[in-house]
SETOR-826203 format. One record per atom (N, C-alpha, C): residue number from 1; atom name; x, y, z. Coordinates in Angstrom, 2 decimals. Example, Ala and Ser with C-alpha at 12.3 -4.5 7.8 and 13.67 -1.06 7.14 Angstrom:
2
[site 1, 'N', [13.19, -5.69, 7.80]];
[site 1, 'CA', [12.30, -4.50, 7.80]];
[site 1, 'C', [13.20, -3.30, 7.80]];
[site 2, 'N', [12.85, -2.25, 7.08]];
[site 2, 'CA', [13.67, -1.06, 7.14]];
[site 2, 'C', [12.90, 0.03, 7.87]];
end
This chain:
77
[site 1, 'N', [88.07, -164.73, -226.67]];
[site 1, 'CA', [88.77, -164.53, -227.91]];
[site 1, 'C', [87.86, -164.72, -229.11]];
[site 2, 'N', [86.82, -165.48, -228.94]];
[site 2, 'CA', [85.87, -165.66, -230.05]];
[site 2, 'C', [85.29, -164.32, -230.47]];
[site 3, 'N', [84.92, -163.49, -229.50]];
[site 3, 'CA', [84.37, -162.17, -229.80]];
[site 3, 'C', [85.40, -161.32, -230.54]];
[site 4, 'N', [86.66, -161.47, -230.21]];
[site 4, 'CA', [87.73, -160.75, -230.88]];
[site 4, 'C', [87.77, -161.08, -232.37]];
[site 5, 'N', [87.62, -162.35, -232.68]];
[site 5, 'CA', [87.68, -162.80, -234.07]];
[site 5, 'C', [86.43, -162.40, -234.84]];
[site 6, 'N', [85.29, -162.41, -234.18]];
[site 6, 'CA', [84.03, -162.17, -234.88]];
[site 6, 'C', [83.55, -160.73, -234.86]];
[site 7, 'N', [84.29, -159.83, -234.20]];
[site 7, 'CA', [83.86, -158.43, -234.15]];
[site 7, 'C', [84.78, -157.56, -234.99]];
[site 8, 'N', [84.36, -156.32, -235.17]];
[site 8, 'CA', [85.17, -155.35, -235.89]];
[site 8, 'C', [85.76, -154.31, -234.94]];
[site 9, 'N', [85.62, -154.52, -233.65]];
[site 9, 'CA', [86.10, -153.56, -232.67]];
[site 9, 'C', [87.63, -153.61, -232.56]];
[site 10, 'N', [88.21, -152.50, -232.13]];
[site 10, 'CA', [89.65, -152.44, -231.93]];
[site 10, 'C', [90.00, -153.26, -230.69]];
[site 11, 'N', [90.83, -154.27, -230.85]];
[site 11, 'CA', [91.14, -155.14, -229.72]];
[site 11, 'C', [92.27, -154.59, -228.85]];
[site 12, 'N', [92.37, -155.15, -227.68]];
[site 12, 'CA', [93.46, -154.87, -226.76]];
[site 12, 'C', [94.74, -155.49, -227.34]];
[site 13, 'N', [95.88, -154.82, -227.24]];
[site 13, 'CA', [97.13, -155.38, -227.78]];
[site 13, 'C', [97.49, -156.75, -227.22]];
[site 14, 'N', [97.15, -156.99, -225.95]];
[site 14, 'CA', [97.43, -158.32, -225.38]];
[site 14, 'C', [96.62, -159.41, -226.05]];
[site 15, 'N', [95.37, -159.09, -226.39]];
[site 15, 'CA', [94.53, -160.07, -227.08]];
[site 15, 'C', [95.08, -160.38, -228.47]];
[site 16, 'N', [95.56, -159.34, -229.14]];
[site 16, 'CA', [96.15, -159.54, -230.48]];
[site 16, 'C', [97.38, -160.43, -230.37]];
[site 17, 'N', [98.23, -160.16, -229.39]];
[site 17, 'CA', [99.44, -160.97, -229.21]];
[site 17, 'C', [99.09, -162.42, -228.91]];
[site 18, 'N', [98.10, -162.64, -228.06]];
[site 18, 'CA', [97.69, -163.99, -227.72]];
[site 18, 'C', [97.14, -164.72, -228.94]];
[site 19, 'N', [96.31, -164.03, -229.71]];
[site 19, 'CA', [95.76, -164.63, -230.92]];
[site 19, 'C', [96.87, -164.96, -231.91]];
[site 20, 'N', [97.83, -164.06, -232.08]];
[site 20, 'CA', [98.94, -164.29, -233.00]];
[site 20, 'C', [99.76, -165.51, -232.58]];
[site 21, 'N', [100.02, -165.62, -231.29]];
[site 21, 'CA', [100.79, -166.76, -230.79]];
[site 21, 'C', [100.02, -168.06, -230.98]];
[site 22, 'N', [98.73, -168.05, -230.67]];
[site 22, 'CA', [97.90, -169.25, -230.85]];
[site 22, 'C', [97.86, -169.66, -232.32]];
[site 23, 'N', [97.77, -168.69, -233.21]];
[site 23, 'CA', [97.75, -168.99, -234.65]];
[site 23, 'C', [99.10, -169.53, -235.10]];
[site 24, 'N', [100.19, -168.92, -234.64]];
[site 24, 'CA', [101.52, -169.38, -235.02]];
[site 24, 'C', [101.77, -170.81, -234.56]];
[site 25, 'N', [101.20, -171.18, -233.42]];
[site 25, 'CA', [101.36, -172.53, -232.89]];
[site 25, 'C', [100.32, -173.51, -233.44]];
[site 26, 'N', [99.51, -173.04, -234.35]];
[site 26, 'CA', [98.48, -173.87, -235.00]];
[site 26, 'C', [97.51, -174.50, -234.02]];
[site 27, 'N', [97.12, -173.74, -232.99]];
[site 27, 'CA', [96.16, -174.28, -232.02]];
[site 27, 'C', [94.80, -173.60, -232.10]];
[site 28, 'N', [94.62, -172.68, -233.04]];
[site 28, 'CA', [93.31, -172.03, -233.15]];
[site 28, 'C', [92.19, -173.05, -233.42]];
[site 29, 'N', [92.42, -174.08, -234.24]];
[site 29, 'CA', [91.36, -175.07, -234.42]];
[site 29, 'C', [90.99, -175.82, -233.14]];
[site 30, 'N', [91.92, -175.87, -232.19]];
[site 30, 'CA', [91.62, -176.51, -230.91]];
[site 30, 'C', [90.87, -175.57, -229.97]];
[site 31, 'N', [90.96, -174.26, -230.24]];
[site 31, 'CA', [90.32, -173.26, -229.40]];
[site 31, 'C', [88.92, -172.90, -229.92]];
[site 32, 'N', [88.82, -172.75, -231.23]];
[site 32, 'CA', [87.57, -172.30, -231.85]];
[site 32, 'C', [86.93, -173.42, -232.67]];
[site 33, 'N', [85.60, -173.42, -232.73]];
[site 33, 'CA', [84.93, -174.34, -233.64]];
[site 33, 'C', [85.28, -174.00, -235.09]];
[site 34, 'N', [85.17, -174.96, -235.98]];
[site 34, 'CA', [85.52, -174.78, -237.39]];
[site 34, 'C', [84.83, -173.61, -238.06]];
[site 35, 'N', [83.56, -173.35, -237.72]];
[site 35, 'CA', [82.85, -172.25, -238.36]];
[site 35, 'C', [83.43, -170.90, -237.98]];
[site 36, 'N', [83.96, -170.77, -236.77]];
[site 36, 'CA', [84.58, -169.52, -236.35]];
[site 36, 'C', [85.88, -169.31, -237.12]];
[site 37, 'N', [86.66, -170.36, -237.25]];
[site 37, 'CA', [87.91, -170.27, -238.01]];
[site 37, 'C', [87.61, -169.89, -239.45]];
[site 38, 'N', [86.63, -170.56, -240.04]];
[site 38, 'CA', [86.27, -170.31, -241.43]];
[site 38, 'C', [85.80, -168.87, -241.64]];
[site 39, 'N', [84.86, -168.44, -240.84]];
[site 39, 'CA', [84.30, -167.10, -241.02]];
[site 39, 'C', [85.25, -166.00, -240.53]];
[site 40, 'N', [86.22, -166.37, -239.68]];
[site 40, 'CA', [87.10, -165.37, -239.13]];
[site 40, 'C', [88.48, -165.29, -239.75]];
[site 41, 'N', [88.73, -166.02, -240.84]];
[site 41, 'CA', [90.06, -166.04, -241.45]];
[site 41, 'C', [90.59, -164.65, -241.78]];
[site 42, 'N', [89.77, -163.84, -242.44]];
[site 42, 'CA', [90.21, -162.49, -242.83]];
[site 42, 'C', [90.50, -161.65, -241.58]];
[site 43, 'N', [89.67, -161.77, -240.57]];
[site 43, 'CA', [89.86, -161.00, -239.34]];
[site 43, 'C', [91.13, -161.46, -238.61]];
[site 44, 'N', [91.37, -162.76, -238.56]];
[site 44, 'CA', [92.57, -163.28, -237.93]];
[site 44, 'C', [93.80, -162.74, -238.63]];
[site 45, 'N', [93.78, -162.75, -239.95]];
[site 45, 'CA', [94.90, -162.21, -240.73]];
[site 45, 'C', [95.08, -160.72, -240.43]];
[site 46, 'N', [93.98, -159.99, -240.37]];
[site 46, 'CA', [94.04, -158.55, -240.07]];
[site 46, 'C', [94.64, -158.31, -238.69]];
[site 47, 'N', [94.18, -159.07, -237.71]];
[site 47, 'CA', [94.67, -158.90, -236.34]];
[site 47, 'C', [96.16, -159.23, -236.24]];
[site 48, 'N', [96.57, -160.29, -236.91]];
[site 48, 'CA', [97.98, -160.65, -236.88]];
[site 48, 'C', [98.84, -159.57, -237.49]];
[site 49, 'N', [98.35, -158.89, -238.51]];
[site 49, 'CA', [99.14, -157.83, -239.14]];
[site 49, 'C', [99.24, -156.59, -238.24]];
[site 50, 'N', [98.35, -156.47, -237.27]];
[site 50, 'CA', [98.37, -155.33, -236.34]];
[site 50, 'C', [99.39, -155.53, -235.23]];
[site 51, 'N', [99.83, -156.74, -235.04]];
[site 51, 'CA', [100.70, -157.08, -233.91]];
[site 51, 'C', [102.15, -157.13, -234.36]];
[site 52, 'N', [102.84, -156.01, -234.27]];
[site 52, 'CA', [104.24, -155.97, -234.70]];
[site 52, 'C', [105.12, -156.94, -233.92]];
[site 53, 'N', [105.05, -156.97, -232.58]];
[site 53, 'CA', [105.85, -157.97, -231.87]];
[site 53, 'C', [105.41, -159.40, -232.22]];
[site 54, 'N', [104.14, -159.56, -232.49]];
[site 54, 'CA', [103.62, -160.88, -232.85]];
[site 54, 'C', [104.23, -161.40, -234.13]];
[site 55, 'N', [104.55, -160.52, -235.04]];
[site 55, 'CA', [105.22, -160.95, -236.28]];
[site 55, 'C', [106.55, -161.61, -235.95]];
[site 56, 'N', [107.27, -161.02, -235.00]];
[site 56, 'CA', [108.54, -161.61, -234.58]];
[site 56, 'C', [108.32, -162.96, -233.91]];
[site 57, 'N', [107.27, -163.05, -233.10]];
[site 57, 'CA', [106.96, -164.32, -232.43]];
[site 57, 'C', [106.62, -165.38, -233.47]];
[site 58, 'N', [105.81, -165.03, -234.44]];
[site 58, 'CA', [105.44, -165.98, -235.49]];
[site 58, 'C', [106.69, -166.44, -236.23]];
[site 59, 'N', [107.58, -165.51, -236.53]];
[site 59, 'CA', [108.84, -165.88, -237.20]];
[site 59, 'C', [109.68, -166.80, -236.34]];
[site 60, 'N', [109.74, -166.54, -235.05]];
[site 60, 'CA', [110.52, -167.38, -234.13]];
[site 60, 'C', [109.91, -168.78, -234.03]];
[site 61, 'N', [108.60, -168.87, -233.94]];
[site 61, 'CA', [107.94, -170.17, -233.88]];
[site 61, 'C', [108.21, -170.96, -235.17]];
[site 62, 'N', [108.12, -170.29, -236.31]];
[site 62, 'CA', [108.38, -170.95, -237.59]];
[site 62, 'C', [109.83, -171.45, -237.65]];
[site 63, 'N', [110.75, -170.66, -237.15]];
[site 63, 'CA', [112.17, -171.06, -237.14]];
[site 63, 'C', [112.39, -172.26, -236.22]];
[site 64, 'N', [111.75, -172.26, -235.07]];
[site 64, 'CA', [111.86, -173.40, -234.15]];
[site 64, 'C', [111.30, -174.65, -234.80]];
[site 65, 'N', [110.16, -174.54, -235.46]];
[site 65, 'CA', [109.58, -175.69, -236.15]];
[site 65, 'C', [110.52, -176.20, -237.24]];
[site 66, 'N', [111.14, -175.27, -237.98]];
[site 66, 'CA', [112.07, -175.66, -239.05]];
[site 66, 'C', [113.27, -176.41, -238.46]];
[site 67, 'N', [113.79, -175.93, -237.34]];
[site 67, 'CA', [114.94, -176.57, -236.70]];
[site 67, 'C', [114.56, -177.97, -236.21]];
[site 68, 'N', [113.39, -178.10, -235.63]];
[site 68, 'CA', [112.94, -179.41, -235.14]];
[site 68, 'C', [112.80, -180.39, -236.29]];
[site 69, 'N', [112.19, -179.96, -237.37]];
[site 69, 'CA', [112.03, -180.84, -238.54]];
[site 69, 'C', [113.40, -181.24, -239.09]];
[site 70, 'N', [114.31, -180.28, -239.20]];
[site 70, 'CA', [115.64, -180.58, -239.71]];
[site 70, 'C', [116.38, -181.54, -238.78]];
[site 71, 'N', [116.21, -181.37, -237.48]];
[site 71, 'CA', [116.86, -182.26, -236.51]];
[site 71, 'C', [116.32, -183.67, -236.63]];
[site 72, 'N', [115.02, -183.79, -236.82]];
[site 72, 'CA', [114.43, -185.12, -236.98]];
[site 72, 'C', [114.91, -185.77, -238.27]];
[site 73, 'N', [115.04, -184.98, -239.31]];
[site 73, 'CA', [115.51, -185.51, -240.59]];
[site 73, 'C', [116.95, -186.03, -240.48]];
[site 74, 'N', [117.74, -185.40, -239.64]];
[site 74, 'CA', [119.14, -185.82, -239.44]];
[site 74, 'C', [119.23, -186.93, -238.40]];
[site 75, 'N', [118.14, -187.26, -237.76]];
[site 75, 'CA', [118.14, -188.30, -236.74]];
[site 75, 'C', [118.72, -187.84, -235.42]];
[site 76, 'N', [118.66, -186.54, -235.17]];
[site 76, 'CA', [119.22, -186.01, -233.93]];
[site 76, 'C', [118.38, -186.34, -232.71]];
[site 77, 'N', [117.11, -186.69, -232.91]];
[site 77, 'CA', [116.25, -187.02, -231.77]];
[site 77, 'C', [115.99, -188.47, -231.68]];
end
């Protein structure tokens, strides 16, 4: 996936989806060294915009996070 972030080649749709999901879950810093994240920000954003289903996944992950935070605030957990 590092090559995906650092290259300008057209990626495989599965790789884009995986990258989008990893980014939505905020685990890219655990996968890539800081310099890759820093130098690849624009590319990551570009790749995420190419993944139409990934947009839905990112939205779903954000909604799940919002629900979890709200539940914790209400003391549901």
